[in-house]
C-alpha positions as CSV (number, residue, x, y, z in Angstrom):
1,M,26.4,-32.5,18.3
2,N,24.8,-31.8,14.9
3,T,27.1,-29.6,12.9
4,L,25.3,-29.7,9.5
5,P,24.2,-26.3,8.4
6,S,20.4,-25.6,8.5
7,W,18.5,-23.4,6.2
8,L,15.1,-21.6,6.4
9,I,13.6,-20.8,3.1
10,Y,10.4,-18.9,2.3
11,C,8.5,-19.7,-0.8
12,R,5.1,-19.4,-2.4
13,P,2.7,-21.7,-0.6
14,G,2.4,-24.9,-2.6
15,F,6.0,-24.8,-3.9
16,E,7.7,-26.3,-0.9
17,R,8.7,-29.5,-2.8
18,D,10.2,-27.4,-5.6
19,C,12.4,-25.6,-3.1
20,V,13.7,-28.9,-1.8
21,E,14.2,-30.3,-5.2
22,E,16.2,-27.4,-6.6
23,T,18.5,-27.1,-3.5
24,Q,19.1,-30.9,-3.3
25,A,19.4,-30.5,0.5
26,K,17.9,-32.8,3.1
27,P,14.3,-31.8,4.0
28,V,13.7,-31.4,7.7
29,E,10.3,-29.6,7.6
30,T,8.3,-29.3,4.4
31,T,4.6,-29.0,5.2
32,E,2.6,-28.5,2.1
33,N,1.1,-25.0,1.5
34,S,3.0,-23.7,4.6
35,G,5.1,-21.2,2.6
36,Y,8.4,-22.2,4.0
37,V,10.8,-25.1,4.3
38,V,13.6,-26.1,6.7
39,L,16.6,-27.9,5.1
40,Q,19.9,-29.3,6.2
41,G,23.2,-30.5,4.9
42,K,24.2,-28.2,2.1
43,P,27.3,-26.2,3.1
44,R,26.5,-23.4,0.7
45,L,23.4,-22.2,-1.1
46,T,23.3,-19.1,-3.4
47,Y,20.1,-17.0,-3.2
48,R,20.2,-15.7,-6.8
49,Q,20.6,-19.2,-8.1
50,L,17.4,-20.4,-6.4
51,T,14.3,-19.8,-8.4
52,F,11.6,-20.8,-6.0
53,A,13.2,-19.2,-2.8
54,R,11.8,-15.9,-1.8
55,Q,14.2,-15.7,1.1
56,L,17.4,-17.7,2.1
57,L,18.3,-17.7,5.8
58,S,20.7,-19.6,8.0
59,L,18.7,-21.2,10.8
60,H,20.2,-21.2,14.3
61,A,17.6,-22.1,16.8
62,E,13.9,-22.9,17.5
63,V,11.8,-21.8,20.4
64,S,8.6,-23.8,21.1
65,D,5.8,-23.3,23.6
66,L,6.2,-19.5,23.7
67,P,4.4,-18.2,26.7
68,E,1.8,-15.5,25.9
69,R,2.7,-13.3,28.8
70,D,6.5,-13.2,28.1
71,R,7.8,-14.0,24.7
72,L,10.7,-11.6,25.0
73,T,12.7,-13.5,27.6
74,P,12.9,-16.9,25.8
75,L,13.6,-15.3,22.4
76,L,16.4,-13.1,23.7
77,A,18.0,-16.2,25.3
78,A,17.8,-18.2,22.1
79,I,19.4,-15.6,19.8
80,P,22.9,-16.9,19.0
81,A,25.9,-15.2,20.5
82,S,27.5,-14.9,17.1
83,P,27.3,-12.7,15.2
84,E,27.6,-10.1,17.9
85,R,25.7,-7.4,16.0
86,F,22.8,-7.3,13.6
87,S,22.1,-4.6,11.0
88,A,18.3,-5.0,11.2
89,L,15.6,-7.1,12.9
90,Y,12.8,-8.7,10.8
91,L,9.8,-10.4,12.4
92,E,8.1,-12.5,9.8
93,V,5.1,-14.9,9.4
94,P,4.1,-17.3,6.6
95,D,2.4,-15.9,3.5
96,T,-0.8,-17.8,4.3
97,N,-4.2,-16.8,5.7
98,E,-3.2,-18.3,9.1
99,G,0.1,-16.6,9.1
100,K,-1.3,-13.2,8.3
101,T,-3.4,-13.4,11.5
102,L,-0.1,-13.0,13.4
103,S,1.0,-9.8,11.7
104,G,-0.7,-7.7,14.3
105,F,1.3,-9.4,17.0
106,T,4.6,-8.9,15.1
107,R,4.0,-5.2,14.6
108,R,3.4,-4.7,18.3
109,F,6.3,-6.9,19.4
110,Q,8.9,-5.5,17.0
111,P,9.7,-2.3,18.9
112,L,10.0,-4.2,22.2
113,L,12.5,-6.7,20.8
114,E,14.4,-4.0,19.0
115,E,14.8,-1.9,22.1
116,A,16.0,-4.9,24.1
117,L,18.6,-5.7,21.4
118,R,19.8,-2.1,21.3
119,V,20.2,-2.1,25.1
120,Q,22.5,-5.1,24.6
121,G,24.4,-3.3,21.9
122,R,23.5,-5.9,19.3
123,L,21.3,-3.9,16.9
124,A,22.1,-1.0,14.7
125,D,20.2,2.2,15.4
126,A,17.1,3.2,13.4
127,S,19.1,4.7,10.6
128,G,20.8,1.4,9.9
129,I,24.1,2.7,11.2
130,H,25.7,1.0,14.2
131,P,26.8,3.6,16.9
132,S,30.2,1.9,17.5
133,T,31.4,2.4,13.9
134,G,31.3,6.2,14.0
135,S,32.0,6.2,10.3
136,G,28.5,7.0,9.0
137,R,28.6,4.0,6.7
138,T,25.6,1.7,6.6
139,D,26.0,-1.4,8.8
140,I,26.4,-4.5,6.6
141,S,26.2,-7.0,9.5
142,P,23.9,-9.9,9.1
143,R,20.2,-9.3,9.6
144,L,18.3,-11.1,12.4
145,H,15.1,-12.8,11.3
146,I,12.6,-14.3,13.7
147,F,10.0,-16.3,11.9
148,F,6.7,-17.3,13.6
149,P,5.1,-20.4,12.0
150,D,2.4,-20.0,14.6
151,N,1.8,-18.1,17.8
152,Q,3.7,-20.5,20.0
153,R,6.8,-21.2,17.9
154,A,9.7,-19.1,16.6
155,L,12.5,-20.0,14.3
156,I,15.6,-17.8,14.8
157,A,17.7,-17.2,11.7
158,T,20.2,-14.7,10.1
159,A,20.6,-13.4,6.6
160,D,23.8,-12.5,4.8
161,P,22.9,-9.2,3.1
162,H,24.8,-10.3,0.0
163,N,23.1,-13.7,-0.2
164,S,19.4,-13.0,0.5
165,S,16.5,-10.7,-0.2
166,A,16.5,-7.3,1.5
167,A,12.7,-7.2,1.5
168,L,10.5,-8.2,4.5
169,N,9.3,-11.8,4.0
170,G,11.3,-11.8,0.8
171,I,8.4,-10.0,-1.0
172,Q,9.3,-7.0,-3.1
173,R,6.3,-4.7,-2.7
174,V,5.4,-2.6,-5.8
175,S,2.5,-0.2,-6.3
176,M,-0.3,-0.5,-8.9
177,A,-0.8,2.3,-11.3
178,S,-4.5,3.4,-11.2
179,D,-4.6,3.6,-15.1
180,A,-2.8,0.3,-15.8
181,P,-4.7,-1.9,-18.2
182,S,-4.3,-5.1,-16.1
183,R,-2.7,-6.4,-12.9
184,S,0.1,-8.0,-14.9
185,Y,1.6,-4.5,-14.7
186,L,2.8,-5.5,-11.2
187,K,4.7,-8.6,-12.5
188,L,7.1,-6.5,-14.6
189,A,7.3,-3.8,-12.0
190,E,8.4,-6.4,-9.5
191,A,10.8,-8.1,-12.0
192,F,12.7,-4.8,-12.5
193,E,13.1,-4.4,-8.7
194,V,14.2,-8.0,-8.2
195,F,16.7,-8.3,-11.1
196,L,18.0,-4.8,-11.4
197,D,19.4,-2.5,-8.6
198,K,18.7,1.2,-8.7
199,K,21.9,2.0,-10.6
200,E,21.1,-0.6,-13.3
201,Q,17.5,0.6,-13.6
202,A,18.7,4.2,-14.2
203,L,21.2,2.9,-16.8
204,W,19.1,0.4,-18.7
205,L,15.6,1.9,-18.4
206,K,16.2,5.4,-19.8
207,P,13.5,7.5,-21.4
208,G,13.6,7.1,-25.2
209,M,14.8,3.5,-25.1
210,T,12.9,0.9,-27.2
211,A,11.1,-2.2,-26.2
212,I,9.0,-5.0,-27.8
213,D,6.2,-6.6,-25.8
214,L,5.2,-10.0,-27.3
215,G,1.7,-11.1,-26.4
216,A,1.1,-7.6,-25.1
217,A,-2.7,-7.5,-24.7
218,P,-4.4,-6.1,-22.8
219,G,-1.2,-4.0,-22.1
220,G,-0.1,-4.4,-18.5
221,W,3.6,-5.0,-19.3
222,T,3.5,-2.4,-22.1
223,W,2.2,0.2,-19.7
224,Q,4.9,-0.6,-17.1
225,L,7.5,0.1,-19.8
226,V,5.8,3.3,-21.0
227,Q,5.7,4.6,-17.4
228,R,9.5,4.3,-17.4
229,G,9.7,6.4,-20.5
230,L,10.3,3.7,-23.1
231,K,8.8,3.6,-26.6
232,V,7.0,0.2,-27.0
233,T,5.9,-1.9,-29.9
234,A,3.1,-4.1,-28.5
235,V,2.7,-7.2,-30.6
236,D,-0.6,-9.1,-30.1
237,N,-3.6,-10.0,-32.2
238,G,-5.8,-9.0,-29.3
239,P,-6.7,-5.4,-28.4
240,L,-5.0,-3.1,-25.9
241,K,-7.2,-1.7,-23.3
242,G,-7.6,1.5,-21.3
243,A,-4.8,4.0,-21.3
244,A,-2.6,1.8,-23.5
245,A,-5.0,1.9,-26.4
246,G,-3.8,4.8,-28.7
247,H,-1.0,6.0,-26.4
248,P,1.6,8.0,-28.5
249,S,4.5,6.0,-27.1
250,I,2.9,2.7,-28.0
251,R,2.7,1.1,-31.5
252,H,0.3,-1.8,-31.6
253,L,0.9,-4.5,-34.2
254,R,-1.7,-7.2,-34.6
255,E,0.7,-10.0,-35.4
256,D,1.7,-13.4,-34.1
257,G,4.3,-12.9,-31.3
258,F,6.2,-16.0,-32.3
259,R,6.7,-14.9,-35.9
260,F,7.4,-11.2,-35.4
261,R,10.9,-9.8,-35.6
262,P,11.9,-6.1,-35.5
263,Q,13.5,-4.3,-38.4
264,R,16.2,-3.0,-36.1
265,P,17.5,-4.1,-32.7
266,V,15.7,-2.9,-29.5
267,D,16.9,-2.3,-26.0
268,W,14.3,-4.6,-24.3
269,L,12.2,-7.6,-25.2
270,V,9.4,-8.6,-22.7
271,C,7.1,-11.6,-23.1
272,D,4.3,-13.0,-21.0
273,M,2.6,-15.4,-23.5
274,V,0.7,-18.4,-22.3
275,E,2.7,-21.2,-24.0
276,Q,4.9,-24.2,-23.3
277,P,8.1,-23.1,-21.5
278,Q,10.4,-24.8,-24.0
279,R,8.7,-23.0,-26.9
280,V,9.1,-19.6,-25.2
281,A,12.8,-20.4,-24.3
282,T,13.5,-21.2,-28.0
283,L,11.9,-17.9,-29.0
284,M,14.0,-15.9,-26.6
285,T,17.2,-17.8,-27.8
286,E,16.4,-16.9,-31.4
287,W,16.0,-13.2,-30.5
288,F,19.4,-13.2,-28.8
289,I,21.2,-15.2,-31.4
290,G,19.7,-12.9,-34.1
291,G,20.9,-9.8,-32.2
292,H,17.4,-8.4,-31.9
293,T,17.7,-7.3,-28.3
294,Q,20.2,-6.7,-25.5
295,R,17.9,-7.6,-22.6
296,A,14.8,-9.6,-22.0
297,I,12.3,-10.4,-19.2
298,F,9.9,-13.2,-19.9
299,N,7.7,-15.7,-18.1
300,L,7.8,-19.5,-18.3
301,K,4.4,-21.1,-17.5
302,L,5.2,-24.3,-15.6
303,P,3.3,-27.6,-15.6
304,M,1.5,-28.7,-12.4
305,K,4.0,-31.6,-12.0
306,K,7.8,-31.8,-12.6
307,R,8.1,-28.0,-12.4
308,V,11.8,-28.0,-11.6
309,A,12.6,-30.4,-14.5
310,A,10.6,-28.3,-17.0
311,L,12.3,-25.1,-15.8
312,N,15.8,-26.7,-16.0
313,D,15.1,-28.0,-19.5
314,A,14.1,-24.6,-20.7
315,L,16.9,-22.7,-19.1
316,N,19.6,-25.2,-20.1
317,S,18.5,-25.1,-23.7
318,I,19.1,-21.3,-23.6
319,R,22.5,-21.8,-22.0
320,T,23.6,-24.5,-24.4
321,A,22.6,-22.4,-27.5
322,L,24.3,-19.2,-26.4
323,N,27.4,-21.0,-25.1
324,N,27.8,-22.8,-28.4
325,I,28.2,-19.6,-30.3
326,G,30.1,-17.7,-27.7
327,I,27.6,-15.2,-26.5
328,R,28.3,-13.9,-23.0
329,Y,25.1,-13.5,-21.0
330,Q,23.5,-13.2,-17.6
331,L,20.6,-15.5,-16.9
332,E,18.5,-15.5,-13.7
333,A,15.0,-16.9,-12.8
334,K,12.7,-16.1,-9.9
335,Q,9.2,-17.0,-9.0
336,L,8.0,-13.6,-8.1
337,Y,5.3,-12.7,-5.5
338,H,2.9,-11.8,-8.4
339,D,3.6,-15.0,-10.3
340,R,1.5,-18.1,-9.9
341,E,2.2,-21.3,-11.8
342,E,5.1,-19.6,-13.6
343,V,8.6,-18.1,-13.1
344,T,10.1,-14.9,-14.4
345,V,13.4,-15.0,-16.3
346,Y,15.9,-12.2,-16.9
347,L,18.4,-12.6,-19.8
348,A,20.9,-10.0,-20.7
349,R,23.8,-9.9,-23.1
350,K,27.1,-9.1,-21.4
351,R,29.9,-7.2,-23.1
């Protein structure tokens, strides 16, 4: 009997090999551009330490040759006996054109499977509270995920609420402001949702706080900060566009983002410049060592090949420099839904 743990990981299509490389687990299924991988052999993986993973799930079973007339019976039979209860049920498909054709089926099938699980006493009620607790506290049992690579196959997995993404498909949905100067607005909006919980957002994104946006033009990231009440210095030789141009909470400086330094420390530094990842990492390190900011969110544009190596080199250079002078920090990296050939990094000074 095979007792090695199996993992189901969702990712951006085209980054399957990067998921395998960063986990160092044994690949079982890694079809290129599929948007997911199945791995085996690692006893423990930590979601927040994985850059290219949108979702991290423990894989329990696979059902093949699903009949069109009765998918419910074989799926219920394949759901593991342990854990006994689930806090939620997610039906998911790959983030591909082919996968999206299944989304209509999952929407129709979801209430049928939910009802069957509730009859068995295995699923929390619609409020997320399990009836048997009687305490009114939200159920923190594992979530049940059923992933459909195609219409005849299902992978049955569970998610630890403390070691996974709470979002469906691992994709944190954010809305686009109608007056945003560019769609890059969505990148920073998603980054705040991924890296900061609601309490941290309320604490660290207060109206009146200050921020620097390096490489700001045309102003998408600057506009995201302004919408949260921050006062922003936008640094770019290029012009700001739309609502960002001439806004009273924005000071636009036509300067080189790599040379600019503020006269006094700011609360936030953000940066989405198109440059070599190591050069951006060095710049961020200099800002933190110089005491110019408390927190930063920045993008690292990765090469087409050896992405994991390039990312590790950049992040390790930051760690080494800050460790050498005793700065305590938090450093996380994620390839967000709105990223492409890049990853987004959160760096914060810890007290």
